[in-house]
C-alpha atoms as one frame of an Amber mdcrd trajectory, in Angstrom:
protein
   7.553   6.293   0.216   4.607   5.185  -1.332   1.380   5.453  -0.865  -1.319
   3.154  -1.966  -4.654   2.114  -1.644  -6.114  -1.448  -1.917  -9.011  -3.257
  -4.622 -12.047  -2.348  -3.287 -14.616  -4.944  -3.317 -17.387  -2.921  -3.044
 -16.140  -2.104  -7.204 -16.478  -4.421  -9.887 -14.450  -3.019 -12.340 -10.755
  -1.704 -12.041 -11.798   1.715 -13.903 -13.614   2.816 -11.152 -10.886   1.805
  -7.869  -8.320   4.210 -10.335 -10.944   6.698 -10.640 -10.384   6.650  -6.313
  -7.304   6.685  -6.414  -6.381   9.633  -8.219  -8.799  11.694  -6.911  -7.610
  10.409  -2.870  -3.746  11.769  -4.731  -2.367   8.146  -3.978   0.246   6.293
  -5.917  -0.698   2.771  -6.757  -3.435   0.327  -6.676  -2.511  -2.748  -4.696
  -4.466  -5.905  -7.420  -6.081  -7.939  -4.581  -5.950 -11.847  -6.859  -8.735
 -12.983  -4.707 -10.663 -10.942  -6.190 -11.859 -11.846  -9.983 -11.290  -8.179
 -11.646  -7.016  -8.872 -10.567  -7.047 -11.782 -13.022  -4.595 -11.988 -16.093
  -7.552 -13.402 -17.768  -9.664 -10.568 -16.982  -7.155  -7.889 -16.693  -4.621
  -7.876 -19.719  -0.880  -6.482 -19.537  -1.570  -3.535 -21.802  -4.835  -2.038
 -19.640  -2.971  -1.729 -16.309   0.210  -0.305 -18.977  -3.225   2.192 -20.144
  -4.192   2.648 -16.584  -0.242   3.743 -15.958   0.132   5.941 -18.675  -3.662
   7.963 -18.575  -3.829   7.986 -14.402   0.209   7.925 -13.913  -0.682   5.178
 -11.486   1.372   2.364 -10.087   0.015  -1.608  -9.039   1.792  -3.586  -6.704
  -0.459  -7.422  -6.831  -1.457  -9.608  -3.818  -1.392 -13.239  -4.892  -3.967
 -15.741  -4.049  -4.484 -16.113  -0.423  -4.974 -20.169  -0.867  -1.418 -20.141
  -2.215   0.363 -23.086  -0.954   3.236 -23.581  -2.018   4.571 -26.969   0.627
   1.238 -28.531   0.366   2.376 -32.723   0.815   0.190 -33.437  -3.018   2.064
 -33.108  -6.025  -0.434 -31.764  -8.324  -2.075 -29.286  -5.593   1.274 -28.191
  -4.889   2.957 -28.004  -8.763  -0.242 -26.426  -9.003  -0.059 -23.166  -6.964
   3.673 -22.984  -7.888   2.833 -22.483 -11.882   0.562 -20.059 -10.896   2.302
 -17.465  -9.393   4.564 -17.858 -11.828   2.792 -17.031 -14.644   1.723 -14.217
 -12.009   4.887 -13.132 -12.122   4.841 -13.059 -16.008   2.340 -10.891 -15.522
   3.381  -8.119 -13.717   6.941  -8.237 -15.380   4.923  -7.826 -18.497   2.643
  -5.062 -16.602   5.128  -3.513 -14.960   4.703  -3.716 -11.693   7.253  -4.540
  -9.283   6.239  -5.903  -6.082   4.249  -9.116  -5.524   2.356 -10.151  -2.041
   2.113 -13.079  -0.467   1.400 -15.431   2.439   2.744 -17.591   3.719   0.796
 -20.974   3.682  -0.391 -21.874   7.834  -1.164 -25.857   6.535  -3.985 -27.419
   8.567  -3.698 -28.561  12.564  -5.546 -31.240  13.910  -7.528 -29.833  16.840
  -7.159 -32.628  19.689  -9.316 -32.670  23.613  -6.563 -30.669  25.346  -4.272
 -28.438  22.451  -4.086 -28.005  17.888  -1.006 -29.791  16.438  -0.187 -28.617
  13.183   0.587 -30.602  10.419   3.655 -29.109   9.493   4.836 -28.523  12.483
   4.624 -32.416  12.923   6.686 -33.119   9.727   8.701 -30.414   9.693  11.766
 -31.344   7.787   9.190 -32.071   4.805   7.780 -29.083   4.809  10.491 -26.896
   5.211  11.952 -29.021   2.692   8.588 -28.827   0.200   8.495 -25.460   1.189
  12.047 -24.239   0.686  12.395 -26.367  -3.108   9.455 -23.907  -4.246  11.265
 -20.678  -3.505  14.394 -21.803  -5.488  12.061 -21.970  -8.605  10.159 -18.055
  -7.840  13.275 -16.653  -6.167  15.229 -17.851  -9.311  12.648 -16.096 -11.760
  12.098 -12.982  -9.231  15.695 -11.918 -10.108  15.740 -12.666 -13.970  12.032
 -10.139 -13.695  13.242  -7.410 -10.825  10.538  -8.276  -8.845  10.269  -8.212
  -5.017   8.669 -11.255  -3.979   7.400 -10.401  -0.530   5.634 -12.367   2.357
   3.145 -10.957   4.701   2.738 -12.114   7.863  -1.167 -12.757   9.513  -1.056
 -13.098  12.354   1.712 -16.007  12.288   5.129 -15.441  12.109   5.907 -16.157
  15.829   4.154 -19.982  15.075   7.454 -22.110  15.274   6.899 -23.406  12.234
   6.022 -20.944  10.390   9.306 -18.885  11.822  11.944 -21.515  10.900   9.985
 -21.601   7.735  11.751 -17.260   8.082  14.774 -18.348   8.725  14.675 -21.264
   5.997  13.932 -18.741   3.005  15.832 -15.463   4.513  19.276 -17.686   2.887
  18.498 -16.104  -0.665  19.374 -13.407  -0.995  16.206 -11.669  -2.508  13.705
 -13.004   0.420  12.182  -9.440   1.193   8.435  -9.482   3.535   5.923  -7.357
   3.722   4.899  -6.032   7.447   0.910  -5.975   7.860   0.983  -3.821  10.971
  -2.490  -4.067  11.001  -2.069  -7.921  11.602   0.916  -7.741  13.955  -1.355
  -5.714  16.414  -3.428  -8.294  16.537  -0.906 -10.773  17.325  -0.336  -8.351
  20.399   2.957  -7.707  18.275   3.927 -10.158  18.997   5.798 -10.380  15.422
   7.612  -6.797  15.913  10.803  -8.302  17.206  10.863 -10.649  13.962  10.367
  -7.385  11.759  13.653  -5.941  13.744  15.732  -8.874  13.264  14.737  -9.011
   9.401  14.264  -4.818   9.274  16.455  -4.965   5.700  14.311  -6.887   4.845
  10.899  -5.449   4.113  10.228  -3.941   1.311   6.341  -3.139   1.796   4.039
  -2.268   4.542   0.441  -2.996   5.036  -1.185  -0.225   7.328  -3.641  -0.720
   8.900  -5.511  -0.215  12.629  -6.346  -2.400  15.232  -9.472  -1.411  17.312
  -8.989  -4.382  19.946 -11.752  -6.681  18.111 -11.449  -5.937  14.500  -8.681
  -5.385  12.191  -8.476  -3.436   8.961  -9.738  -0.353  11.050  -9.792   3.421
   9.829  -5.730   4.378  10.667  -6.095   6.947  13.887  -8.936   4.792  15.551
  -7.602   1.629  17.314  -3.989   0.959  18.983  -1.243   0.840  16.063   1.337
   2.691  16.400   0.480   5.029  12.670   3.370   7.595  13.253   5.550   5.498
  13.816   5.658   2.699  11.317   4.841   5.481   8.599   8.196   7.018   9.881
   9.818   3.462   9.420   7.974   3.220   5.931   9.556   6.490   5.242  13.128
   5.876   6.162  13.164   2.399   4.933  11.744   3.707   0.962   9.099   1.104
   1.004   5.402   1.159  -0.693   2.622   1.143   1.967  -1.203  -0.467   0.755
  -3.343   1.732   3.100  -5.191  -1.594   3.848  -9.146  -0.215   4.413 -11.320
  -1.425   2.698 -14.154   1.368   1.958 -13.913   3.951   0.287 -15.237   5.610
   2.829 -13.115   4.727   4.875 -10.242   5.357   3.015 -11.338   8.415   2.839
 -10.913   9.477   5.802  -7.861   7.629   6.133  -6.338  10.074   4.032  -7.830
  12.843   5.728  -6.380  11.808   8.816  -2.604  10.967   7.308  -2.899  14.852
   5.552  -3.969  16.377   9.174  -0.329  14.201   9.805   1.799  14.653   7.591
   2.254  11.699   5.143   0.434  13.300   2.565   0.132  16.613   1.062
């Protein structure tokens, strides 16, 4: 098991994130590509390699959350697919081996008494487009020896997303990120899915949920933190302590030390 931190929005340079990671004794930083400082255009692969050599830390990558690889608009789908490929090439040059990404749920229409997901209404086309996109991505991921991990956002129990996961599981390098805070926020509705695919889990996002909000400091909510970390240790996962301020992250690291997960 390796423990890391997210890129913090309070910092406007990668050096500040790297310094905190080093101070806390963590092993890697997850580069969040929603932040401009984490894009390939701003952060060269040689700079990432320099950070690794100077500080002895690794990196993972969180792809932009708006990626929609099943868009019904060909130019949008191709644009997002191309960006994913560019990031994978950048990761390969940087020596990064884990990429985290969301499945885009798509749009829903709100009716008087329910809501209708467009991707569920047009399920066969949605699954076809998604499969074709991942066929390309998984092929490239295999050539680069990269884990492309799909993260739950509280949506894995939605029927068309569950069918998407079952469809993609036919690829031998299909991998998952277990976000345990999102799982808790969903009422632990996703836990059974992760148990089914436990051998496909390669990455974990660790944060607490207090009944109102997730991304809370560890041991302040209802997530069974030690149980999840024991699972991560057993399956040799990389674990992002996904607490998003330096103060709360530091407090969570202190609690992990008290519980014997960090020295």
